[in-house]
C-alpha positions, 0 to 999 in steps of 0.5 A: 906851174899854172900860177907861174904861167898866169903871172907870165901872161901879165909880163910876157903877153899872149899865149904864155898861159898856155905853157904846161909842164910834162914830168917823168920820174924813174929811180935807180943808180946813176953815174955822175961827173963833170964834163970837160971843155968850154961848157963844163958842167955836172951831169948824170949818165946811165940807164936810169937817166934814159928811162926817166927821159922816156917817162917824160916823153911818153907822159902827158902835159901837167902830169907826172908819170913814174916808172914801176921802180919808183912806184915800188919804192913809194909803196915800200915807204907806205906811200902807195896812195901817192900814185895811181896806175895808168889805164894801159901799158905803154910802149917805151923806146928801148924798153918795150911794154911798161906799166907806169903810174900817174902821181896824184895831185894831192897826198894830204889824205894819206894816212902814214903807217908809222910815226917815223913816216908821219915825221918825214911827211911833216918835215917834207911839208914844212920844207915845201912851205919854207921854200915857197915862202922864201921864193915868193914872200908875202908880196909874191903870194899876194901878186899870185892871188891877184893874178889868179883872180883875173880872167885872161882878158884882164891879164892881157889888159895888164900886159898892154898897160905895162908895155904902153906905160914904158913907151909913155915914159920914153916919150916924157923922158925924151921931152927933157927935164924941163917939161913943156907946158901943154898947149891948149889943143882942144881946138886942134883935136876937134879939127883932126881929120878932113871935114866931110872925108873918111879916115882913108882920105887921110892916108899919105904915102910919106909921114914926116917923122921926128928929127932931133939934134944934139941939144935935144939929146942932152936935155933928154931925161932917163926913163928910170926917173920918169913917172907918168903919174897914177892918174895917167896910168889909171886912164890908160888902164881904163882906156885899154879895158874899154877897148878890150870890152869892145872887141866882139867874141869872134873866134879870130878877130878878138882882143887876144888876136890884137894882143898877139899882133901887139906882141909881134909889133913890140918884138920887131920894134925892139929888134930895130931899137937894138941896133946898139945898146948905147943907143937905147932911150932907156938910159941917160948917156952923153950925146957924144956917145950916140951914133946918129947914123945907127939911131936914125939912119939904120932904121930910117928914123923909126927909132928917133922918136918914141912917139912913133913906136907908141903910135904903132903899138897903139895901132896894133891894139885898136886895129880890129876893135868892134870887128864884125867877124866878116870881111869888108866885101861882105859888109859892102854886099850887105850895105850896112850903115858902116859900108855906106859911110866908108865904102871900102876898108870898112872895118879898119876905118871904123876901128880908127874912128871908134878908138880915136873918138874915145881917146878924145873924151875928157876922161883921158886928158892926162893920158893924152898929155903924156902922148903929145903936148904940141899940135905937131906931135898930135898930128904926127900921132894921128897920121901914124895911127891912120897909116898903120891901121889902114895897112892891115887891109890886105885884101883891097887890090887898089891899096895892095898895088899902091903899097907895091909901087911905094915899096919899089920906089923906096927900096928899088935902087933902079927906081927914079925918085926926086926925094931928098935925103930926109924925104927918102928916109921918111918914105922908107920908114912909112912903108917899113912901118906898114909892112911891120904891122902887116907881118904882125897881123899874120904873125901866127903864120911866121911862128911855131907850128903850134901857134900857127895851127891854133890861130888858123883853126880859129880863123877857119871857125870864124869864116865857117860860122859866117857861112853857116849864118848866111854871111858868106857865099861859099863854103870855105872848107872846100878850098881852105887847104889850097887857099892857105898854100896860096896865102903862103906863096903869094903873101906871107913868104914874100912879106917875110922876104921884104922884112929881110930885104929892108935891112932893119929887123936883124935876125927877126927877119930870118926867123919869120921867113924860116918859120913861114917856110916851115909852116907852109911845108907842114901845112902841105903835109897835114893841112887836108886832115886838119881841115877835116878836124876843124869841120868836125870840131865846129859841128860838135861845138855848134850843133845848134846852128841850123838856120842862117841868121839874118845879117840885118839883125847882126848889124843892129849894133852898128 
């Protein structure tokens, strides 16, 4: 099971390696039959099935719990070493108190009592090996060994490489069968940005997205025939690995968080792209079968260009690189070197500069050639990255007010605007992309309670550590419970409602809002007790933190 979940993390992304299986077993007679109706299926009935279900529900993850009846049958077969008794009896619904047992991890040390039993065990082992071989084969076994040899960060790097490679294939395929020769862009790359200005100065309220015509659609190449090449893929892997290494070991703002944000971005983008299967960039189709209204109009042009999608996913990966583990206000208060340079949105601007400067290095030339081949594409890519990463600064009040005004201009039917049709779509697309990354940055609040609780605890640990190290003015634990309710009421839930009202994300918008509301209600019930648990865990794990750390020492890496 663990091997399977490790492989899933490479293909499905963060959190999947946390999946575990809880198993229960009971032995006895059952009634079997096929249920009629639209969902006719073979099914088992009876007390034996119910008891087995109770064995599962009262068990523990990654363990197999068996009943007394199953244990008795194993004992009669001479297999009593296959299990051990549970330390105490358990109360089972509908059954009362029961003695149950845990199946041991291995039965290899069991000595069979009879030749017959030895033969049965050998047959069992041979059958298991045959089944494993037929299911995975040598190739599957080698892949499992490769994945098991990776740590979590390495597995997440592979997942990001796979997702970005797919988008790069779409970019290359969109350029057409006759690939344009890349222009000499070294001068353009060196001129990127505003000389003497910061990243924030490049922020714009409207990004002009790519538009296309019928001839471009006809020239488009199916991504099933596109290969970006081993060199470009090797450079991509090296780039993502280096970015991952540049994320500090913060409790919350770390590479795993970046991957979690990326997963949410990919999910929301896929819901936009799924307007119609016939509109997917993944297939080569006649231009006359493409519904241009759906492809461009429904999503305000976001799905018209795979470079746009790549830029947003890329931004999610790099948006917190080298994060200091404290908010921007603290960096300004400490007057760090970065705060002196950027003044505001310090961490976000620093992340863009670090990631962009590294991408411009000579060692990533083939990777850049896949992303863009014209100065127009280069500048659009840069603008998308700047706007998307800057949108993750949700604390700056001035930026918040600007976003609110821009949203109302774009989506309030009563607002006055002089935009033409294309400009209006670009305005909407720009603000939708920014809200998409904002929702993804706090996606844990709009997912299952287990995910929310896990990441909320991590954020608490990061903030509380900053306080204990002398890098925060007040103890966050004193107001964490009430502040989290306010965060739901005044940011998370209104943001989820905006995702719903913009009409782009389909069922995902309902899903995000429902989870946000449910998590808010659960936090009201459980939050105060959880804060105390967070505190106890921190004190237990960080008993060595007795004196504040000088923030000047912390800032030396800058």
